[in-house]
C-alpha positions as CSV (number, residue, x, y, z in Angstrom):
1,M,-81.3,-14.2,-80.9
2,S,-78.6,-12.4,-78.9
3,K,-75.2,-11.8,-80.4
4,T,-72.0,-12.7,-78.6
5,R,-70.2,-9.5,-77.5
6,K,-66.6,-9.4,-78.6
7,R,-64.0,-9.1,-75.9
8,T,-62.3,-5.7,-75.8
9,G,-58.8,-4.8,-74.5
10,R,-55.5,-6.4,-75.2
11,P,-55.4,-9.6,-77.2
12,V,-55.2,-12.8,-75.2
13,D,-51.7,-13.5,-76.5
14,E,-50.5,-10.1,-75.2
15,E,-52.0,-10.8,-71.8
16,K,-50.3,-14.2,-71.7
17,R,-47.0,-12.6,-72.7
18,V,-47.2,-10.0,-69.9
19,A,-48.0,-12.7,-67.4
20,I,-45.1,-14.8,-68.6
21,V,-42.6,-12.0,-68.5
22,N,-43.7,-10.9,-65.0
23,A,-43.4,-14.5,-63.7
24,A,-40.0,-14.9,-65.3
25,A,-38.8,-11.7,-63.8
26,R,-39.8,-12.8,-60.3
27,A,-38.1,-16.2,-60.8
28,F,-34.9,-15.0,-62.4
29,F,-34.3,-12.1,-60.1
30,D,-35.3,-13.9,-56.9
31,H,-33.6,-17.3,-57.6
32,G,-31.2,-16.7,-60.5
33,Y,-31.1,-17.9,-64.1
34,A,-29.8,-21.4,-63.4
35,A,-32.2,-22.2,-60.6
36,S,-35.3,-21.0,-62.6
37,S,-37.1,-23.5,-64.8
38,I,-39.5,-23.0,-67.8
39,E,-41.9,-25.4,-66.0
40,A,-42.1,-23.3,-62.9
41,I,-42.4,-20.1,-64.8
42,A,-45.2,-21.5,-66.9
43,A,-47.1,-22.7,-63.8
44,E,-46.7,-19.3,-62.2
45,A,-48.0,-17.6,-65.3
46,G,-50.8,-20.0,-65.8
47,V,-49.7,-21.1,-69.2
48,S,-48.1,-24.2,-70.8
49,K,-44.4,-24.7,-71.6
50,V,-45.4,-24.8,-75.2
51,T,-46.9,-21.3,-75.0
52,I,-43.6,-19.9,-73.6
53,Y,-41.5,-21.6,-76.3
54,N,-43.9,-20.3,-78.9
55,Q,-43.8,-16.7,-77.5
56,F,-40.1,-16.5,-76.8
57,G,-38.2,-19.4,-78.3
58,G,-36.3,-20.5,-75.2
59,K,-35.1,-19.7,-71.7
60,R,-32.4,-17.3,-72.7
61,E,-34.7,-15.2,-74.8
62,L,-37.2,-15.2,-72.0
63,F,-34.6,-13.9,-69.6
64,T,-33.7,-11.1,-72.1
65,A,-37.4,-10.1,-72.3
66,A,-37.6,-10.0,-68.5
67,V,-34.5,-7.8,-68.3
68,V,-35.9,-5.4,-70.8
69,A,-39.3,-5.2,-69.0
70,E,-37.6,-4.6,-65.6
71,C,-35.4,-1.9,-67.1
72,G,-38.6,-0.2,-68.4
73,K,-40.2,-0.2,-65.0
74,M,-37.1,1.2,-63.3
75,R,-36.6,3.8,-66.0
76,R,-40.0,5.2,-65.3
77,S,-38.8,5.7,-61.7
78,F,-36.0,8.0,-62.9
79,D,-36.8,10.9,-65.1
80,V,-34.6,13.9,-65.6
81,P,-36.5,16.7,-63.8
82,E,-37.9,19.5,-65.9
83,F,-37.7,23.1,-64.5
84,V,-39.4,26.3,-65.6
85,E,-37.4,28.3,-63.1
86,G,-34.2,27.8,-61.1
87,T,-30.5,28.2,-61.7
88,L,-28.4,25.6,-63.5
89,R,-26.8,24.7,-60.2
90,E,-30.3,24.0,-58.7
91,R,-31.3,21.9,-61.7
92,L,-28.0,19.9,-61.7
93,T,-28.4,19.3,-57.9
94,E,-31.9,18.0,-58.4
95,I,-30.8,15.6,-61.1
96,G,-27.9,14.4,-59.0
97,E,-30.2,13.8,-56.0
98,A,-32.8,11.9,-58.2
99,M,-30.1,9.7,-59.7
100,T,-28.5,8.9,-56.4
101,A,-31.9,8.1,-54.9
102,F,-32.7,5.8,-57.8
103,L,-29.4,3.9,-57.6
104,S,-29.8,3.5,-53.9
105,R,-33.1,1.6,-54.1
106,P,-32.7,-1.9,-52.7
107,E,-34.4,-3.5,-55.8
108,M,-32.0,-1.6,-58.1
109,I,-29.0,-2.8,-56.2
110,Q,-30.3,-6.4,-56.3
111,F,-31.1,-6.1,-60.0
112,D,-27.6,-4.8,-60.7
113,R,-26.0,-7.7,-58.9
114,R,-28.2,-10.3,-60.7
115,I,-27.5,-8.8,-64.1
116,S,-23.7,-8.8,-63.4
117,A,-23.8,-12.4,-62.4
118,E,-25.8,-13.5,-65.4
119,T,-23.7,-11.5,-67.8
120,E,-20.7,-13.6,-66.8
121,R,-22.5,-16.5,-68.4
122,E,-24.1,-14.6,-71.3
123,P,-22.7,-11.3,-72.4
124,G,-25.8,-10.6,-74.4
125,I,-27.8,-10.1,-71.2
126,G,-25.5,-7.3,-70.1
127,K,-25.8,-5.6,-73.5
128,A,-29.6,-5.8,-73.3
129,F,-29.6,-4.3,-69.9
130,L,-27.3,-1.4,-71.0
131,A,-29.5,-0.6,-74.0
132,A,-32.8,-0.8,-72.1
133,G,-31.7,1.1,-69.0
134,P,-28.4,3.1,-68.5
135,Y,-28.0,4.2,-72.2
136,R,-31.5,5.6,-72.3
137,M,-31.0,7.4,-69.1
138,K,-27.7,8.8,-70.4
139,M,-29.6,10.0,-73.5
140,A,-32.2,11.8,-71.4
141,F,-29.5,13.7,-69.4
142,A,-27.6,14.5,-72.6
143,E,-30.8,16.0,-74.1
144,F,-31.1,18.2,-70.9
145,L,-27.5,19.4,-71.4
146,E,-28.1,20.0,-75.1
147,A,-31.0,22.2,-74.2
148,M,-28.9,24.1,-71.7
149,H,-26.2,24.5,-74.3
150,D,-28.6,25.9,-76.9
151,A,-29.9,28.3,-74.2
152,G,-26.4,29.6,-73.7
153,E,-26.1,28.4,-70.1
154,V,-23.3,26.0,-70.7
155,A,-20.5,25.7,-73.3
156,I,-19.8,22.0,-73.9
157,D,-18.0,20.6,-76.9
158,D,-18.6,16.9,-76.1
159,I,-22.0,16.5,-74.5
160,P,-21.9,12.6,-74.2
161,L,-18.5,12.9,-72.3
162,A,-19.8,15.7,-70.1
163,T,-22.9,13.5,-69.3
164,E,-20.6,10.6,-68.2
165,Q,-18.4,13.0,-66.2
166,F,-21.3,14.4,-64.1
167,V,-22.9,11.0,-63.5
168,S,-19.6,9.5,-62.5
169,M,-18.8,12.3,-60.1
170,C,-22.3,12.0,-58.4
171,K,-21.9,8.3,-58.0
172,G,-18.3,8.3,-56.8
173,M,-17.4,5.2,-54.8
174,G,-21.0,5.1,-53.5
175,D,-22.2,2.9,-56.4
176,L,-19.5,0.3,-55.7
177,E,-20.1,0.5,-51.9
178,R,-23.8,-0.2,-52.3
179,R,-23.1,-3.1,-54.6
180,F,-20.8,-4.8,-52.1
181,G,-22.8,-4.1,-49.0
182,A,-21.2,-1.0,-47.5
183,E,-24.0,1.6,-47.4
184,P,-22.8,5.2,-47.8
185,T,-24.3,7.8,-45.5
186,R,-26.6,10.6,-46.7
187,A,-23.9,13.0,-45.8
188,E,-21.4,11.3,-48.1
189,D,-24.0,11.2,-50.9
190,R,-24.7,14.9,-50.3
191,R,-20.9,15.8,-50.4
192,R,-20.5,13.9,-53.7
193,I,-23.5,15.6,-55.4
194,D,-22.4,19.1,-54.2
195,G,-18.9,18.5,-55.4
196,A,-20.1,17.2,-58.8
197,V,-22.2,20.2,-59.3
198,E,-19.4,22.6,-58.3
199,V,-16.8,21.0,-60.6
200,F,-19.3,20.7,-63.5
201,C,-20.3,24.4,-63.2
202,R,-16.6,25.5,-63.1
203,A,-15.9,23.4,-66.2
204,Y,-18.9,24.1,-68.4
205,A,-21.2,26.9,-67.1
206,V,-21.0,30.2,-69.0
207,D,-21.5,31.8,-65.6
208,R,-19.1,29.8,-63.5
209,N,-21.2,30.3,-60.4
210,C,-24.3,28.8,-62.2
211,R,-26.3,31.9,-61.2
């Protein structure tokens, strides 16, 4: 008599949850919160409405789960580069370039617009987005600056503030321009990044030329 082999891998409930979150993300970010229904998401995910309510509790909780999941995907596309060699100026330039490229991605711009619109209705959505995405990215860059501070390359009293200063200088008006449909040129992005690195080095580098 043959024994039935047990299924390996993730539990069925986890597979269903992933399918639901993926279907919800597509619906919410393509059509908006109000235009998306639990029924349509359930059909797309191949589950029942009852399963969604059991897993998440309701539409708002499902939207939050979709936001957190999408932030996780995007965060994996933006990592603070790690260098064995290179000047502080070169490393800062690489980080500025990576950040600008990340923020310029069409899906990131669309995501940002959608989150802004939904936060108008539910502030908790914006808080979930900030915690899952921007705040974690800020922490990663702050850890980089902390390491540079410990190595004696920079002298920074307030690392969280310095982190925000560098990010803000790299973004400049480009972030707003992309959000409202005016695409900055590569030359403008390059000028902002180079300027941000120059100001940052003059303000915080122990060797002001970052050499």
